[in-house]
Each structure stands twice: as structure tokens, then as C-alpha cells.
C-alpha positions in Angstrom: -8.5 16.4 -25.5 -4.9 15.7 -26.5 -4.2 14.8 -23.0 -6.1 12.1 -22.6 -5.5 8.6 -24.3 -8.6 6.1 -23.9 -7.5 2.5 -23.2 -10.7 0.9 -22.9 -14.8 1.5 -23.1 -17.2 -1.0 -21.9 -20.8 -0.1 -22.6 -22.2 -1.3 -19.0 -25.7 -3.1 -18.7 -27.3 -0.3 -17.0 -26.3 1.9 -20.3 -23.9 3.6 -18.6 -20.1 3.2 -19.5 -17.1 1.9 -17.9 -13.6 3.3 -19.3 -9.9 3.3 -18.9 -7.9 6.2 -19.6 -4.3 8.0 -19.1 -4.2 11.2 -18.6 -0.9 13.6 -19.1 -0.3 15.5 -15.6 0.7 19.3 -15.9 4.4 17.7 -14.5 4.3 15.5 -18.2 3.7 12.5 -15.9 0.8 10.4 -17.0 -2.3 8.8 -14.5 -4.2 5.9 -15.3 -7.8 6.4 -14.4 -10.5 4.2 -14.4 -14.3 5.3 -14.0 -17.2 3.6 -13.6 -20.1 6.6 -14.8 -23.4 5.8 -14.5 -25.1 8.4 -17.6 -26.7 6.7 -20.0 -24.7 6.9 -23.1 -25.6 9.2 -26.4 -27.1 7.1 -29.2 -24.2 8.1 -31.2 -21.8 6.2 -29.0 -24.4 3.6 -29.2 -24.5 3.4 -33.2 -20.6 3.9 -33.0 -20.4 0.7 -31.3 -22.6 -1.1 -33.6 -20.3 -0.2 -36.4 -17.9 -2.7 -34.6 -20.4 -5.9 -35.3 -19.1 -6.6 -38.7 -15.6 -6.9 -37.5 -16.5 -9.0 -34.6 -18.2 -11.1 -36.7 -15.1 -11.1 -39.3 -12.3 -11.3 -36.7 -13.7 -14.4 -34.8 -14.5 -16.0 -38.1 -18.5 -16.6 -38.0 -18.6 -14.4 -41.2 -16.2 -15.0 -43.5 -14.8 -11.5 -45.8 -16.0 -12.7 -49.1 -19.7 -12.7 -47.6 -19.5 -8.9 -46.9 -19.5 -6.7 -49.8 -19.7 -3.0 -48.3 -17.8 -3.2 -45.0 -19.1 0.4 -44.7 -22.8 -1.1 -45.2 -22.7 -4.5 -44.5 -25.5 -7.1 -45.2 -25.4 -10.4 -43.9 -28.0 -12.9 -42.1 -25.6 -13.4 -38.7 -25.2 -9.5 -38.1 -27.7 -8.9 -35.9 -26.6 -11.6 -33.8 -23.8 -9.7 -32.7 -23.3 -7.2 -29.9 -20.4 -5.5 -29.2 -19.9 -4.0 -25.9 -16.2 -3.3 -25.7 -12.9 -1.9 -27.4 -9.7 -1.9 -25.9 -6.6 -0.5 -27.5 -3.1 -2.5 -27.6 -0.1 -1.1 -26.7 0.6 2.8 -27.5 -2.3 2.7 -30.0 -0.9 -0.5 -32.0 -4.2 -2.3 -32.7 -7.8 -2.9 -30.6 -9.5 -5.9 -29.4 -13.0 -6.3 -29.4 -15.4 -8.0 -26.9 -19.3 -8.5 -27.3 -21.4 -11.6 -27.5 -23.2 -13.5 -30.4 -26.8 -14.4 -29.7 -27.4 -18.4 -30.4 -30.2 -20.2 -31.9 -31.4 -21.0 -28.5 -31.1 -17.4 -27.0 -28.3 -17.7 -25.2 -25.1 -15.3 -25.5 -22.1 -16.9 -26.6 -19.3 -14.1 -25.3 -16.5 -13.4 -27.3 -13.4 -11.8 -27.1 -10.8 -11.1 -30.4 -7.3 -11.6 -30.5 -5.6 -7.9 -30.9 -5.9 -6.7 -34.5 -2.5 -5.2 -35.2 -2.5 -2.2 -37.5 0.9 -2.9 -38.5 0.9 -6.7 -38.8 2.7 -8.6 -41.2 -0.7 -10.5 -42.2 -2.9 -7.6 -41.6 -6.5 -7.7 -41.0 -8.6 -7.2 -44.1 -10.5 -4.5 -43.0 -8.2 -2.8 -40.7 -8.9 0.7 -42.2 -12.5 1.0 -41.5 -12.2 -0.6 -38.3 -9.7 1.8 -37.5 -11.8 4.8 -38.3 -14.8 3.2 -35.8 -12.0 3.0 -33.0 -11.4 6.9 -33.6 -15.2 7.7 -33.7 -15.4 5.6 -30.7 -12.3 7.2 -28.7 -13.9 10.8 -29.6 -17.3 9.9 -28.7 -15.9 8.4 -24.9 -14.0 11.9 -24.7 -17.2 13.7 -25.4 -19.0 12.0 -22.6 -16.6 11.6 -20.2 -15.4 15.2 -20.8 -18.4 17.7 -22.9 -21.6 16.0 -20.7 -22.5 13.8 -23.8 -25.2 11.6 -22.4 -28.4 10.5 -23.6 -31.2 12.4 -22.0 -32.4 11.7 -18.2 -35.6 9.9 -18.6 -38.0 11.8 -16.6 -40.7 10.5 -14.1 -44.1 10.9 -14.7 -46.6 11.7 -12.5 -50.2 11.4 -12.2 -52.2 14.6 -11.1 -55.5 13.4 -12.2 -57.2 12.2 -8.8 -57.3 15.6 -7.4 -56.2 18.9 -6.8 -52.1 19.2 -6.7 -52.5 22.1 -4.3 -54.3 19.8 -1.9 -51.3 16.9 -1.9 -49.2 19.8 -0.1 
């Protein structure tokens, strides 16, 4: 949707999504909207967020760039310890900040918020191209979640009718 600009998306602990976006109104003005959605996110959005993990590790300098041979299919012993829960667009789509955690050896989690990665920085982040692609995919998934009903299926409650005739229960 061209009249929607995603500014921030956060996976909530209840598998929902918190989103801040700007919407262009019919009169040309913009409205900033914040939504806290409880519908579980689709696996595609969770997968897209998981693709941010290597970038969280690299930007926060827990992983060195030379230790990753293929940014699109990264392999590193620390990757599973990173969990990205948030991305925030900087300025007028000038860059992005990532927020998440790193699981420590004590099983505690260290909160991490990266500095902004600017797309046109004088000293650019080495993998800003692949990061920008993930950001665009994530924004599309968020729009699909908000406006096209792309959610995870609701879990159905199991009802046990083995104890008798369901007609007698009425």
C-alpha cells in the first residue's frame, strides 16, 4: 500500500505485533498510527525477523564480518543466540535500527539495540544491501499482516467428548 509507511515493528511476547506507521490521508496530510495487535504473526514474518539475527550480531560486533562467508546463508556458532524482536526505520527511510537479545551462557538474555545503519553513510555497513532487502521484505510482511489478514492460524481448542454422549450434555 503506497499510502502506508511502516516506521517500527515489534514482535510481542504473545506472538502478536506492535506497529507504528504513517498513513497518508485523502487530503494529503499524514497520520501517525500505533497499533498493538494480538493476532499471532504468520510464519513468514517470523522467518523474516530471523534473517535479521546475523546483522544484529555483526552490527553489535559480537560476530566479525570475516567470520561470515555467505551473508544470505550465514553459519556461525553464535547465530542461534541472537533473537531480533524489533526493527525501526530511521528518518525518511534513511536507515534502520535493530533491537533484540543475545542469549548468554547463563541462559540470561542481554538486550541489544543497534545504532542506526544509514543506507548512504560515509563509512557504510558492509552488508547494508542485504540488510535493506530484509527490511523491505519485513515491511511488506507487516503491511500484509495489518491490511491483508496474513496471520498465523488461530489454534483450535480440543474438546474431549469421550466421556459420554454430546447430546446429553445439552
